[in-house]
Every structure is written in structure tokens, then in C-alpha cells.
All heavy atoms as a GROMACS GRO file, in nm:
protein
  645
    1MET      N    1   8.528   6.862   5.441
    1MET     CA    2   8.616   6.751   5.408
    1MET      C    3   8.736   6.756   5.501
    1MET      O    4   8.793   6.860   5.526
    1MET     CB    5   8.657   6.763   5.261
    1MET     CG    6   8.744   6.649   5.215
    1MET     SD    7   8.640   6.537   5.123
    1MET     CE    8   8.762   6.432   5.054
    2ASN      N    9   8.773   6.637   5.550
    2ASN     CA   10   8.885   6.627   5.641
    2ASN      C   11   9.016   6.623   5.563
    2ASN      O   12   9.027   6.558   5.462
    2ASN     CB   13   8.869   6.502   5.726
    2ASN     CG   14   8.953   6.504   5.851
    2ASN    OD1   15   9.066   6.549   5.847
    2ASN    ND2   16   8.896   6.455   5.959
    3SER      N   17   9.115   6.692   5.614
    3SER     CA   18   9.245   6.699   5.543
    3SER      C   19   9.352   6.626   5.621
    3SER      O   20   9.464   6.675   5.635
    3SER     CB   21   9.282   6.844   5.520
    3SER     OG   22   9.298   6.910   5.644
    4MET      N   23   9.323   6.509   5.672
    4MET     CA   24   9.418   6.431   5.748
    4MET      C   25   9.520   6.371   5.652
    4MET      O   26   9.486   6.328   5.543
    4MET     CB   27   9.351   6.320   5.827
    4MET     CG   28   9.263   6.370   5.940
    4MET     SD   29   9.181   6.238   6.028
    4MET     CE   30   9.317   6.162   6.109
    5ASN      N   31   9.645   6.366   5.695
    5ASN     CA   32   9.747   6.304   5.612
    5ASN      C   33   9.743   6.153   5.632
    5ASN      O   34   9.670   6.101   5.719
    5ASN     CB   35   9.885   6.363   5.639
    5ASN     CG   36   9.936   6.334   5.780
    5ASN    OD1   37   9.912   6.228   5.835
    5ASN    ND2   38  10.009   6.429   5.836
    6ILE      N   39   9.822   6.080   5.558
    6ILE     CA   40   9.819   5.934   5.560
    6ILE      C   41   9.857   5.877   5.696
    6ILE      O   42   9.798   5.781   5.742
    6ILE     CB   43   9.906   5.874   5.446
    6ILE    CG1   44   9.876   5.726   5.427
    6ILE    CG2   45  10.052   5.893   5.473
    6ILE    CD1   46   9.765   5.700   5.336
    7GLN      N   47   9.953   5.943   5.765
    7GLN     CA   48   9.994   5.894   5.897
    7GLN      C   49   9.882   5.910   5.999
    7GLN      O   50   9.860   5.824   6.082
    7GLN     CB   51  10.121   5.967   5.946
    7GLN     CG   52  10.247   5.928   5.875
    7GLN     CD   53  10.272   6.015   5.751
    7GLN    OE1   54  10.201   6.110   5.724
    7GLN    NE2   55  10.377   5.982   5.678
    8GLU      N   56   9.812   6.023   5.991
    8GLU     CA   57   9.700   6.048   6.083
    8GLU      C   58   9.588   5.948   6.057
    8GLU      O   59   9.528   5.896   6.151
    8GLU     CB   60   9.650   6.192   6.069
    8GLU     CG   61   9.748   6.293   6.119
    8GLU     CD   62   9.709   6.437   6.081
    8GLU    OE1   63   9.646   6.459   5.977
    8GLU    OE2   64   9.744   6.526   6.159
    9THR      N   65   9.561   5.923   5.930
    9THR     CA   66   9.457   5.826   5.895
    9THR      C   67   9.495   5.688   5.943
    9THR      O   68   9.411   5.615   6.000
    9THR     CB   69   9.433   5.825   5.742
    9THR    OG1   70   9.393   5.956   5.700
    9THR    CG2   71   9.326   5.727   5.704
   10GLN      N   72   9.620   5.649   5.924
   10GLN     CA   73   9.666   5.517   5.973
   10GLN      C   74   9.655   5.508   6.124
   10GLN      O   75   9.623   5.402   6.180
   10GLN     CB   76   9.811   5.489   5.926
   10GLN     CG   77   9.823   5.465   5.778
   10GLN     CD   78   9.742   5.343   5.733
   10GLN    OE1   79   9.733   5.244   5.801
   10GLN    NE2   80   9.683   5.353   5.615
   11ALA      N   81   9.685   5.619   6.193
   11ALA     CA   82   9.672   5.622   6.340
   11ALA      C   83   9.527   5.602   6.383
   11ALA      O   84   9.500   5.530   6.479
   11ALA     CB   85   9.729   5.752   6.396
   12VAL      N   86   9.435   5.664   6.311
   12VAL     CA   87   9.291   5.647   6.340
   12VAL      C   88   9.253   5.500   6.318
   12VAL      O   89   9.183   5.439   6.402
   12VAL     CB   90   9.205   5.742   6.256
   12VAL    CG1   91   9.058   5.706   6.265
   12VAL    CG2   92   9.226   5.887   6.299
   13ILE      N   93   9.296   5.445   6.205
   13ILE     CA   94   9.264   5.305   6.176
   13ILE      C   95   9.318   5.212   6.285
   13ILE      O   96   9.248   5.125   6.334
   13ILE     CB   97   9.320   5.265   6.037
   13ILE    CG1   98   9.241   5.337   5.927
   13ILE    CG2   99   9.312   5.115   6.019
   13ILE    CD1  100   9.305   5.326   5.788
   14GLN      N  101   9.443   5.236   6.326
   14GLN     CA  102   9.503   5.152   6.430
   14GLN      C  103   9.426   5.167   6.561
   14GLN      O  104   9.404   5.070   6.632
   14GLN     CB  105   9.650   5.187   6.450
   14GLN     CG  106   9.722   5.089   6.542
   14GLN     CD  107   9.717   4.949   6.492
   14GLN    OE1  108   9.753   4.920   6.379
   14GLN    NE2  109   9.670   4.856   6.575
   15ASN      N  110   9.385   5.290   6.592
   15ASN     CA  111   9.309   5.313   6.715
   15ASN      C  112   9.176   5.237   6.712
   15ASN      O  113   9.137   5.175   6.812
   15ASN     CB  114   9.285   5.463   6.735
   15ASN     CG  115   9.224   5.493   6.868
   15ASN    OD1  116   9.103   5.485   6.884
   15ASN    ND2  117   9.308   5.526   6.964
   16LEU      N  118   9.109   5.239   6.598
   16LEU     CA  119   8.984   5.167   6.584
   16LEU      C  120   9.005   5.016   6.596
   16LEU      O  121   8.927   4.946   6.662
   16LEU     CB  122   8.918   5.202   6.450
   16LEU     CG  123   8.868   5.346   6.437
   16LEU    CD1  124   8.829   5.376   6.293
   16LEU    CD2  125   8.751   5.372   6.531
   17LYS      N  126   9.113   4.966   6.537
   17LYS     CA  127   9.145   4.824   6.549
   17LYS      C  128   9.174   4.790   6.694
   17LYS      O  129   9.127   4.686   6.745
   17LYS     CB  130   9.266   4.787   6.461
   17LYS     CG  131   9.237   4.782   6.314
   17LYS     CD  132   9.364   4.747   6.235
   17LYS     CE  133   9.338   4.744   6.087
   17LYS     NZ  134   9.462   4.714   6.010
   18ASP      N  135   9.254   4.871   6.759
   18ASP     CA  136   9.288   4.847   6.900
   18ASP      C  137   9.164   4.848   6.989
   18ASP      O  138   9.158   4.780   7.090
   18ASP     CB  139   9.387   4.951   6.950
   18ASP     CG  140   9.525   4.937   6.889
   18ASP    OD1  141   9.554   4.833   6.825
   18ASP    OD2  142   9.605   5.034   6.903
   19ALA      N  143   9.064   4.926   6.948
   19ALA     CA  144   8.938   4.932   7.023
   19ALA      C  145   8.846   4.816   6.989
   19ALA      O  146   8.737   4.804   7.047
   19ALA     CB  147   8.866   5.064   6.993
   20GLY      N  148   8.890   4.729   6.898
   20GLY     CA  149   8.810   4.610   6.866
   20GLY      C  150   8.708   4.630   6.757
   20GLY      O  151   8.618   4.545   6.742
   21CYS      N  152   8.716   4.740   6.683
   21CYS     CA  153   8.620   4.762   6.575
   21CYS      C  154   8.644   4.664   6.461
   21CYS      O  155   8.758   4.633   6.427
   21CYS     CB  156   8.633   4.905   6.520
   21CYS     SG  157   8.587   5.032   6.639
   22ASP      N  158   8.534   4.615   6.404
   22ASP     CA  159   8.545   4.524   6.292
   22ASP      C  160   8.570   4.602   6.160
   22ASP      O  161   8.556   4.725   6.159
   22ASP     CB  162   8.422   4.437   6.281
   22ASP     CG  163   8.293   4.514   6.257
   22ASP    OD1  164   8.295   4.618   6.190
   22ASP    OD2  165   8.187   4.470   6.307
   23PRO      N  166   8.610   4.533   6.055
   23PRO     CA  167   8.640   4.602   5.930
   23PRO      C  168   8.525   4.686   5.876
   23PRO      O  169   8.549   4.794   5.819
   23PRO     CB  170   8.675   4.489   5.833
   23PRO     CG  171   8.728   4.379   5.922
   23PRO     CD  172   8.645   4.391   6.049
   24ASP      N  173   8.403   4.640   5.894
   24ASP     CA  174   8.286   4.718   5.842
   24ASP      C  175   8.273   4.850   5.917
   24ASP      O  176   8.245   4.953   5.859
   24ASP     CB  177   8.157   4.638   5.854
   24ASP     CG  178   8.150   4.521   5.757
   24ASP    OD1  179   8.223   4.524   5.654
   24ASP    OD2  180   8.073   4.427   5.782
   25THR      N  181   8.291   4.844   6.048
   25THR     CA  182   8.282   4.967   6.128
   25THR      C  183   8.395   5.063   6.092
   25THR      O  184   8.372   5.185   6.077
   25THR     CB  185   8.286   4.933   6.279
   25THR    OG1  186   8.179   4.845   6.310
   25THR    CG2  187   8.279   5.058   6.364
   26ILE      N  188   8.514   5.010   6.074
   26ILE     CA  189   8.629   5.093   6.036
   26ILE      C  190   8.604   5.159   5.901
   26ILE      O  191   8.624   5.278   5.884
   26ILE     CB  192   8.759   5.013   6.035
   26ILE    CG1  193   8.794   4.969   6.177
   26ILE    CG2  194   8.873   5.092   5.973
   26ILE    CD1  195   8.908   4.870   6.186
   27SER      N  196   8.554   5.081   5.807
   27SER     CA  197   8.524   5.135   5.674
   27SER      C  198   8.418   5.244   5.680
   27SER      O  199   8.432   5.350   5.619
   27SER     CB  200   8.479   5.021   5.584
   27SER     OG  201   8.446   5.068   5.457
   28ALA      N  202   8.313   5.219   5.756
   28ALA     CA  203   8.206   5.319   5.769
   28ALA      C  204   8.258   5.445   5.837
   28ALA      O  205   8.225   5.557   5.796
   28ALA     CB  206   8.089   5.260   5.851
   29PHE      N  207   8.344   5.428   5.939
   29PHE     CA  208   8.402   5.543   6.008
   29PHE      C  209   8.486   5.627   5.913
   29PHE      O  210   8.474   5.747   5.912
   29PHE     CB  211   8.483   5.496   6.128
   29PHE     CG  212   8.532   5.606   6.214
   29PHE    CD1  213   8.454   5.655   6.317
   29PHE    CD2  214   8.656   5.665   6.191
   29PHE    CE1  215   8.498   5.759   6.399
   29PHE    CE2  216   8.701   5.770   6.269
   29PHE     CZ  217   8.623   5.816   6.374
   30LEU      N  218   8.570   5.561   5.836
   30LEU     CA  219   8.656   5.634   5.740
   30LEU      C  220   8.573   5.704   5.634
   30LEU      O  221   8.606   5.817   5.595
   30LEU     CB  222   8.755   5.538   5.677
   30LEU     CG  223   8.861   5.478   5.770
   30LEU    CD1  224   8.946   5.377   5.695
   30LEU    CD2  225   8.946   5.586   5.833
   31SER      N  226   8.467   5.641   5.590
   31SER     CA  227   8.379   5.704   5.491
   31SER      C  228   8.316   5.830   5.550
   31SER      O  229   8.309   5.934   5.483
   31SER     CB  230   8.270   5.604   5.450
   31SER     OG  231   8.181   5.662   5.362
   32CYS      N  232   8.274   5.821   5.674
   32CYS     CA  233   8.218   5.938   5.742
   32CYS      C  234   8.321   6.046   5.761
   32CYS      O  235   8.293   6.165   5.747
   32CYS     CB  236   8.161   5.900   5.878
   32CYS     SG  237   8.018   5.793   5.872
   33MET      N  238   8.443   6.003   5.790
   33MET     CA  239   8.552   6.098   5.810
   33MET      C  240   8.578   6.176   5.682
   33MET      O  241   8.594   6.297   5.685
   33MET     CB  242   8.678   6.020   5.854
   33MET     CG  243   8.787   6.106   5.913
   33MET     SD  244   8.914   6.008   5.994
   33MET     CE  245   9.000   5.939   5.854
   34GLU      N  246   8.577   6.106   5.569
   34GLU     CA  247   8.603   6.171   5.440
   34GLU      C  248   8.489   6.267   5.401
   34GLU      O  249   8.514   6.369   5.340
   34GLU     CB  250   8.618   6.066   5.330
   34GLU     CG  251   8.751   5.994   5.338
   34GLU     CD  252   8.767   5.892   5.225
   34GLU    OE1  253   8.695   5.900   5.124
   34GLU    OE2  254   8.854   5.805   5.240
   35SER      N  255   8.366   6.229   5.438
   35SER     CA  256   8.253   6.313   5.397
   35SER      C  257   8.213   6.414   5.505
   35SER      O  258   8.117   6.488   5.487
   35SER     CB  259   8.134   6.224   5.362
   35SER     OG  260   8.092   6.147   5.472
   36GLY      N  261   8.286   6.414   5.616
   36GLY     CA  262   8.259   6.514   5.719
   36GLY      C  263   8.137   6.485   5.803
   36GLY      O  264   8.081   6.576   5.867
   37GLU      N  265   8.093   6.362   5.808
   37GLU     CA  266   7.973   6.323   5.887
   37GLU      C  267   8.013   6.295   6.032
   37GLU      O  268   8.015   6.180   6.076
   37GLU     CB  269   7.907   6.201   5.824
   37GLU     CG  270   7.853   6.222   5.685
   37GLU     CD  271   7.796   6.095   5.629
   37GLU    OE1  272   7.685   6.055   5.671
   37GLU    OE2  273   7.863   6.033   5.544
   38VAL      N  274   8.040   6.399   6.103
   38VAL     CA  275   8.089   6.388   6.240
   38VAL      C  276   7.986   6.320   6.330
   38VAL      O  277   8.018   6.235   6.413
   38VAL     CB  278   8.128   6.526   6.296
   38VAL    CG1  279   8.168   6.515   6.443
   38VAL    CG2  280   8.241   6.585   6.213
   39ASP      N  281   7.857   6.356   6.315
   39ASP     CA  282   7.753   6.297   6.397
   39ASP      C  283   7.745   6.144   6.377
   39ASP      O  284   7.729   6.071   6.475
   39ASP     CB  285   7.615   6.358   6.368
   39ASP     CG  286   7.605   6.501   6.419
   39ASP    OD1  287   7.684   6.540   6.505
   39ASP    OD2  288   7.515   6.573   6.372
   40ARG      N  289   7.761   6.099   6.255
   40ARG     CA  290   7.759   5.955   6.230
   40ARG      C  291   7.884   5.889   6.284
   40ARG      O  292   7.878   5.777   6.337
   40ARG     CB  293   7.745   5.926   6.080
   40ARG     CG  294   7.732   5.778   6.055
   40ARG     CD  295   7.657   5.744   5.924
   40ARG     NE  296   7.649   5.601   5.912
   40ARG     CZ  297   7.718   5.527   5.826
   40ARG    NH1  298   7.798   5.586   5.738
   40ARG    NH2  299   7.706   5.398   5.821
   41GLN      N  300   8.000   5.955   6.276
   41GLN     CA  301   8.121   5.902   6.337
   41GLN      C  302   8.101   5.881   6.487
   41GLN      O  303   8.135   5.775   6.540
   41GLN     CB  304   8.239   6.000   6.320
   41GLN     CG  305   8.302   6.000   6.185
   41GLN     CD  306   8.413   6.104   6.181
   41GLN    OE1  307   8.391   6.222   6.191
   41GLN    NE2  308   8.536   6.055   6.166
   42LEU      N  309   8.044   5.981   6.550
   42LEU     CA  310   8.019   5.973   6.694
   42LEU      C  311   7.922   5.860   6.726
   42LEU      O  312   7.936   5.790   6.827
   42LEU     CB  313   7.969   6.106   6.749
   42LEU     CG  314   8.073   6.218   6.745
   42LEU    CD1  315   8.007   6.351   6.783
   42LEU    CD2  316   8.192   6.187   6.833
   43ARG      N  317   7.821   5.842   6.642
   43ARG     CA  318   7.722   5.735   6.662
   43ARG      C  319   7.790   5.599   6.649
   43ARG      O  320   7.764   5.509   6.729
   43ARG     CB  321   7.607   5.749   6.561
   43ARG     CG  322   7.509   5.632   6.556
   43ARG     CD  323   7.445   5.591   6.685
   43ARG     NE  324   7.376   5.697   6.752
   43ARG     CZ  325   7.348   5.698   6.883
   43ARG    NH1  326   7.378   5.595   6.956
   43ARG    NH2  327   7.288   5.799   6.937
   44LEU      N  328   7.875   5.582   6.549
   44LEU     CA  329   7.947   5.455   6.533
   44LEU      C  330   8.033   5.424   6.656
   44LEU      O  331   8.034   5.311   6.706
   44LEU     CB  332   8.035   5.459   6.410
   44LEU     CG  333   7.965   5.455   6.274
   44LEU    CD1  334   8.062   5.491   6.161
   44LEU    CD2  335   7.909   5.313   6.251
   45LEU      N  336   8.103   5.524   6.706
   45LEU     CA  337   8.186   5.505   6.824
   45LEU      C  338   8.102   5.475   6.947
   45LEU      O  339   8.134   5.387   7.027
   45LEU     CB  340   8.274   5.628   6.850
   45LEU     CG  341   8.378   5.659   6.741
   45LEU    CD1  342   8.455   5.787   6.777
   45LEU    CD2  343   8.475   5.542   6.721
   46SER      N  344   7.991   5.546   6.960
   46SER     CA  345   7.902   5.524   7.073
   46SER      C  346   7.842   5.384   7.070
   46SER      O  347   7.836   5.315   7.174
   46SER     CB  348   7.792   5.630   7.073
   46SER     OG  349   7.700   5.605   7.176
   47ASP      N  350   7.803   5.337   6.954
   47ASP     CA  351   7.746   5.205   6.940
   47ASP      C  352   7.849   5.098   6.975
   47ASP      O  353   7.817   5.000   7.045
   47ASP     CB  354   7.695   5.182   6.797
   47ASP     CG  355   7.570   5.260   6.766
   47ASP    OD1  356   7.508   5.318   6.860
   47ASP    OD2  357   7.533   5.266   6.647
   48HIS      N  358   7.971   5.117   6.928
   48HIS     CA  359   8.075   5.018   6.960
   48HIS      C  360   8.108   5.020   7.109
   48HIS      O  361   8.125   4.915   7.171
   48HIS     CB  362   8.201   5.047   6.878
   48HIS     CG  363   8.307   4.942   6.896
   48HIS    ND1  364   8.290   4.810   6.857
   48HIS    CD2  365   8.428   4.948   6.956
   48HIS    CE1  366   8.398   4.743   6.890
   48HIS    NE2  367   8.483   4.824   6.950
   49ARG      N  368   8.112   5.138   7.165
   49ARG     CA  369   8.139   5.149   7.310
   49ARG      C  370   8.031   5.077   7.391
   49ARG      O  371   8.059   5.006   7.487
   49ARG     CB  372   8.145   5.297   7.352
   49ARG     CG  373   8.181   5.317   7.496
   49ARG     CD  374   8.180   5.466   7.534
   49ARG     NE  375   8.230   5.487   7.667
   49ARG     CZ  376   8.162   5.462   7.781
   49ARG    NH1  377   8.039   5.415   7.774
   49ARG    NH2  378   8.218   5.485   7.897
   50GLN      N  379   7.907   5.096   7.350
   50GLN     CA  380   7.796   5.030   7.420
   50GLN      C  381   7.806   4.877   7.408
   50GLN      O  382   7.782   4.806   7.504
   50GLN     CB  383   7.661   5.077   7.364
   50GLN     CG  384   7.542   5.024   7.439
   50GLN     CD  385   7.544   5.060   7.586
   50GLN    OE1  386   7.571   5.176   7.622
   50GLN    NE2  387   7.517   4.964   7.674
   51SER      N  388   7.847   4.830   7.292
   51SER     CA  389   7.867   4.687   7.273
   51SER      C  390   7.976   4.634   7.366
   51SER      O  391   7.961   4.528   7.428
   51SER     CB  392   7.902   4.660   7.126
   51SER     OG  393   7.935   4.525   7.107
   52LEU      N  394   8.088   4.707   7.374
   52LEU     CA  395   8.195   4.665   7.462
   52LEU      C  396   8.151   4.667   7.608
   52LEU      O  397   8.182   4.574   7.686
   52LEU     CB  398   8.317   4.759   7.445
   52LEU     CG  399   8.392   4.749   7.312
   52LEU    CD1  400   8.498   4.860   7.307
   52LEU    CD2  401   8.454   4.613   7.291
   53LEU      N  402   8.077   4.769   7.644
   53LEU     CA  403   8.032   4.780   7.782
   53LEU      C  404   7.936   4.667   7.819
   53LEU      O  405   7.942   4.612   7.929
   53LEU     CB  406   7.965   4.917   7.804
   53LEU     CG  407   7.939   4.959   7.947
   53LEU    CD1  408   8.066   4.958   8.031
   53LEU    CD2  409   7.879   5.100   7.947
   54SER      N  410   7.851   4.629   7.726
   54SER     CA  411   7.760   4.516   7.749
   54SER      C  412   7.839   4.387   7.774
   54SER      O  413   7.804   4.307   7.861
   54SER     CB  414   7.665   4.496   7.630
   54SER     OG  415   7.578   4.604   7.621
   55ARG      N  416   7.946   4.369   7.698
   55ARG     CA  417   8.028   4.250   7.717
   55ARG      C  418   8.098   4.253   7.852
   55ARG      O  419   8.111   4.152   7.919
   55ARG     CB  420   8.128   4.234   7.604
   55ARG     CG  421   8.059   4.190   7.475
   55ARG     CD  422   8.159   4.144   7.372
   55ARG     NE  423   8.251   4.251   7.337
   55ARG     CZ  424   8.330   4.248   7.233
   55ARG    NH1  425   8.328   4.147   7.149
   55ARG    NH2  426   8.410   4.348   7.206
   56VAL      N  427   8.144   4.372   7.892
   56VAL     CA  428   8.208   4.386   8.025
   56VAL      C  429   8.111   4.345   8.134
   56VAL      O  430   8.144   4.269   8.223
   56VAL     CB  431   8.260   4.529   8.047
   56VAL    CG1  432   8.293   4.552   8.193
   56VAL    CG2  433   8.380   4.558   7.959
   57HIS      N  434   7.988   4.394   8.125
   57HIS     CA  435   7.887   4.361   8.226
   57HIS      C  436   7.856   4.211   8.227
   57HIS      O  437   7.839   4.152   8.334
   57HIS     CB  438   7.759   4.442   8.203
   57HIS     CG  439   7.778   4.586   8.233
   57HIS    ND1  440   7.698   4.686   8.175
   57HIS    CD2  441   7.865   4.653   8.311
   57HIS    CE1  442   7.738   4.803   8.219
   57HIS    NE2  443   7.837   4.785   8.301
   58GLN      N  444   7.852   4.151   8.111
   58GLN     CA  445   7.828   4.008   8.102
   58GLN      C  446   7.940   3.930   8.170
   58GLN      O  447   7.917   3.835   8.246
   58GLN     CB  448   7.814   3.966   7.955
   58GLN     CG  449   7.782   3.820   7.935
   58GLN     CD  450   7.769   3.785   7.787
   58GLN    OE1  451   7.830   3.847   7.703
   58GLN    NE2  452   7.685   3.688   7.759
   59GLU      N  453   8.063   3.972   8.146
   59GLU     CA  454   8.178   3.905   8.207
   59GLU      C  455   8.182   3.930   8.357
   59GLU      O  456   8.220   3.840   8.435
   59GLU     CB  457   8.310   3.952   8.141
   59GLU     CG  458   8.320   3.914   7.993
   59GLU     CD  459   8.308   3.763   7.968
   59GLU    OE1  460   8.364   3.683   8.046
   59GLU    OE2  461   8.245   3.725   7.871
   60GLU      N  462   8.139   4.047   8.401
   60GLU     CA  463   8.132   4.076   8.546
   60GLU      C  464   8.036   3.981   8.615
   60GLU      O  465   8.064   3.933   8.726
   60GLU     CB  466   8.089   4.220   8.573
   60GLU     CG  467   8.199   4.321   8.549
   60GLU     CD  468   8.152   4.465   8.567
   60GLU    OE1  469   8.029   4.494   8.552
   60GLU    OE2  470   8.237   4.549   8.597
   61LYS      N  471   7.924   3.952   8.552
   61LYS     CA  472   7.826   3.858   8.607
   61LYS      C  473   7.889   3.719   8.618
   61LYS      O  474   7.867   3.650   8.718
   61LYS     CB  475   7.700   3.853   8.522
   61LYS     CG  476   7.613   3.975   8.533
   61LYS     CD  477   7.491   3.966   8.445
   61LYS     CE  478   7.411   4.094   8.448
   61LYS     NZ  479   7.296   4.087   8.359
   62ARG      N  480   7.966   3.680   8.519
   62ARG     CA  481   8.031   3.548   8.526
   62ARG      C  482   8.134   3.544   8.637
   62ARG      O  483   8.146   3.443   8.709
   62ARG     CB  484   8.098   3.518   8.391
   62ARG     CG  485   7.994   3.492   8.283
   62ARG     CD  486   8.060   3.469   8.148
   62ARG     NE  487   7.958   3.437   8.050
   62ARG     CZ  488   7.975   3.444   7.921
   62ARG    NH1  489   8.093   3.483   7.870
   62ARG    NH2  490   7.878   3.412   7.838
   63ILE      N  491   8.206   3.652   8.655
   63ILE     CA  492   8.304   3.660   8.766
   63ILE      C  493   8.232   3.652   8.899
   63ILE      O  494   8.277   3.582   8.991
   63ILE     CB  495   8.388   3.788   8.755
   63ILE    CG1  496   8.484   3.777   8.636
   63ILE    CG2  497   8.468   3.813   8.885
   63ILE    CD1  498   8.554   3.907   8.601
   64ASP      N  499   8.119   3.720   8.912
   64ASP     CA  500   8.041   3.713   9.036
   64ASP      C  501   7.997   3.570   9.064
   64ASP      O  502   8.000   3.525   9.181
   64ASP     CB  503   7.917   3.804   9.026
   64ASP     CG  504   7.952   3.952   9.035
   64ASP    OD1  505   8.064   3.986   9.078
   64ASP    OD2  506   7.865   4.034   8.998
   65CYS      N  507   7.957   3.495   8.962
   65CYS     CA  508   7.919   3.356   8.982
   65CYS      C  509   8.036   3.274   9.034
   65CYS      O  510   8.022   3.192   9.126
   65CYS     CB  511   7.868   3.298   8.851
   65CYS     SG  512   7.706   3.361   8.800
   66LEU      N  513   8.152   3.295   8.976
   66LEU     CA  514   8.271   3.223   9.023
   66LEU      C  515   8.307   3.262   9.165
   66LEU      O  516   8.339   3.176   9.250
   66LEU     CB  517   8.390   3.252   8.931
   66LEU     CG  518   8.384   3.188   8.792
   66LEU    CD1  519   8.502   3.238   8.709
   66LEU    CD2  520   8.387   3.035   8.802
   67ASP      N  521   8.300   3.391   9.195
   67ASP     CA  522   8.332   3.438   9.330
   67ASP      C  523   8.236   3.376   9.430
   67ASP      O  524   8.277   3.336   9.542
   67ASP     CB  525   8.325   3.590   9.337
   67ASP     CG  526   8.442   3.658   9.268
   67ASP    OD1  527   8.541   3.589   9.237
   67ASP    OD2  528   8.431   3.782   9.245
   68TYR      N  529   8.108   3.364   9.395
   68TYR     CA  530   8.012   3.305   9.485
   68TYR      C  531   8.043   3.157   9.508
   68TYR      O  532   8.036   3.108   9.622
   68TYR     CB  533   7.869   3.322   9.431
   68TYR     CG  534   7.766   3.260   9.520
   68TYR    CD1  535   7.732   3.322   9.642
   68TYR    CD2  536   7.705   3.139   9.488
   68TYR    CE1  537   7.638   3.266   9.727
   68TYR    CE2  538   7.611   3.082   9.573
   68TYR     CZ  539   7.578   3.144   9.690
   68TYR     OH  540   7.486   3.088   9.775
   69LEU      N  541   8.081   3.087   9.404
   69LEU     CA  542   8.119   2.946   9.417
   69LEU      C  543   8.239   2.930   9.507
   69LEU      O  544   8.243   2.844   9.594
   69LEU     CB  545   8.142   2.884   9.280
   69LEU     CG  546   8.173   2.736   9.276
   69LEU    CD1  547   8.060   2.655   9.338
   69LEU    CD2  548   8.194   2.693   9.131
   70VAL      N  549   8.341   3.013   9.487
   70VAL     CA  550   8.461   3.009   9.573
   70VAL      C  551   8.421   3.038   9.718
   70VAL      O  552   8.466   2.970   9.810
   70VAL     CB  553   8.566   3.109   9.523
   70VAL    CG1  554   8.676   3.132   9.626
   70VAL    CG2  555   8.624   3.066   9.390
   71TYR      N  556   8.335   3.135   9.736
   71TYR     CA  557   8.288   3.169   9.872
   71TYR      C  558   8.220   3.048   9.936
   71TYR      O  559   8.247   3.014  10.051
   71TYR     CB  560   8.192   3.288   9.866
   71TYR     CG  561   8.112   3.309   9.991
   71TYR    CD1  562   8.171   3.369  10.103
   71TYR    CD2  563   7.980   3.266   9.998
   71TYR    CE1  564   8.098   3.385  10.220
   71TYR    CE2  565   7.906   3.285  10.114
   71TYR     CZ  566   7.965   3.342  10.224
   71TYR     OH  567   7.892   3.358  10.341
   72GLN      N  568   8.132   2.982   9.860
   72GLN     CA  569   8.061   2.867   9.913
   72GLN      C  570   8.157   2.753   9.948
   72GLN      O  571   8.142   2.688  10.052
   72GLN     CB  572   7.955   2.817   9.812
   72GLN     CG  573   7.835   2.908   9.800
   72GLN     CD  574   7.757   2.921   9.932
   72GLN    OE1  575   7.736   2.823  10.002
   72GLN    NE2  576   7.713   3.043   9.962
   73ILE      N  577   8.253   2.728   9.864
   73ILE     CA  578   8.350   2.622   9.889
   73ILE      C  579   8.431   2.654  10.014
   73ILE      O  580   8.448   2.568  10.102
   73ILE     CB  581   8.443   2.604   9.766
   73ILE    CG1  582   8.365   2.543   9.650
   73ILE    CG2  583   8.562   2.515   9.804
   73ILE    CD1  584   8.438   2.545   9.518
   74ARG      N  585   8.478   2.775  10.028
   74ARG     CA  586   8.556   2.814  10.146
   74ARG      C  587   8.473   2.809  10.273
   74ARG      O  588   8.520   2.768  10.379
   74ARG     CB  589   8.619   2.951  10.125
   74ARG     CG  590   8.732   2.950  10.028
   74ARG     CD  591   8.798   3.083  10.016
   74ARG     NE  592   8.915   3.071   9.928
   74ARG     CZ  593   8.965   3.172   9.858
   74ARG    NH1  594   8.910   3.292   9.867
   74ARG    NH2  595   9.070   3.153   9.783
   75LYS      N  596   8.351   2.852  10.262
   75LYS     CA  597   8.260   2.851  10.378
   75LYS      C  598   8.238   2.709  10.426
   75LYS      O  599   8.244   2.681  10.545
   75LYS     CB  600   8.126   2.915  10.337
   75LYS     CG  601   8.022   2.921  10.444
   75LYS     CD  602   7.899   2.990  10.390
   75LYS     CE  603   7.777   2.941  10.463
   75LYS     NZ  604   7.656   2.992  10.404
   76ASN      N  605   8.219   2.616  10.335
   76ASN     CA  606   8.195   2.476  10.371
   76ASN      C  607   8.324   2.411  10.421
   76ASN      O  608   8.320   2.323  10.505
   76ASN     CB  609   8.138   2.396  10.253
   76ASN     CG  610   7.995   2.436  10.224
   76ASN    OD1  611   7.923   2.476  10.314
   76ASN    ND2  612   7.954   2.425  10.099
   77LYS      N  613   8.437   2.452  10.370
   77LYS     CA  614   8.564   2.396  10.412
   77LYS      C  615   8.592   2.433  10.559
   77LYS      O  616   8.646   2.353  10.635
   77LYS     CB  617   8.678   2.448  10.322
   77LYS     CG  618   8.813   2.390  10.354
   77LYS     CD  619   8.917   2.440  10.258
   77LYS     CE  620   9.052   2.382  10.296
   77LYS     NZ  621   9.158   2.435  10.209
   78ILE      N  622   8.559   2.553  10.596
   78ILE     CA  623   8.580   2.600  10.732
   78ILE      C  624   8.492   2.518  10.830
   78ILE      O  625   8.534   2.485  10.938
   78ILE     CB  626   8.556   2.751  10.746
   78ILE    CG1  627   8.664   2.826  10.667
   78ILE    CG2  628   8.554   2.795  10.892
   78ILE    CD1  629   8.639   2.975  10.657
   79LYS      N  630   8.372   2.485  10.791
   79LYS     CA  631   8.279   2.411  10.876
   79LYS      C  632   8.326   2.269  10.901
   79LYS      O  633   8.298   2.213  11.006
   79LYS     CB  634   8.140   2.407  10.811
   79LYS     CG  635   8.065   2.536  10.818
   79LYS     CD  636   7.926   2.518  10.763
   79LYS     CE  637   7.845   2.642  10.773
   79LYS     NZ  638   7.712   2.623  10.721
   80THR      N  639   8.396   2.210  10.803
   80THR     CA  640   8.435   2.069  10.821
   80THR      C  641   8.566   2.052  10.892
   80THR      O  642   8.641   2.134  10.920
   80THR     CB  643   8.445   1.999  10.684
   80THR    OG1  644   8.539   2.068  10.603
   80THR    CG2  645   8.311   1.992  10.617
   0.00000   0.00000   0.00000
């Protein structure tokens, strides 16, 4: 059983919120923290990290599309 004080628990909650965790994930994480389920805590964090990383990659592809369009526009502008 974890013996974190209220300030430490609030800091963990704020960290999870800042990381974009939803209320269900935060609740599950805290439940695991209370019951000492470290492996499940790590799995929750890993799953959320993977979700964030997938979104980053999706946004990178969109940026690449915009960069290509800008490139094409500039390339054609130079020709004219």
C-alpha cells in the first residue's frame, strides 16, 4: 500500500491531467496506486503515451502535407 500524503497525491493527479489523461484513466491510476498495482500503473501510462505519440505522428503527416503544398506553390511562383 502506498503511503503518499495528500499533497503528493494531488501532484500526481495534476501531472496526469497535464499529460492529458481523462478522468477514467486518472481514477484507474489512483486505484492502482492505492492497491500497489505498479505493473498496471505502468501499463496505463504506457497506453496513454502511445495514444499521444500516435496523435503526434498524425499531426506530423498533416504538417508534411502543408509543407509540400507550400513547396509546390513557391516552386511554381519562381517559374512564373
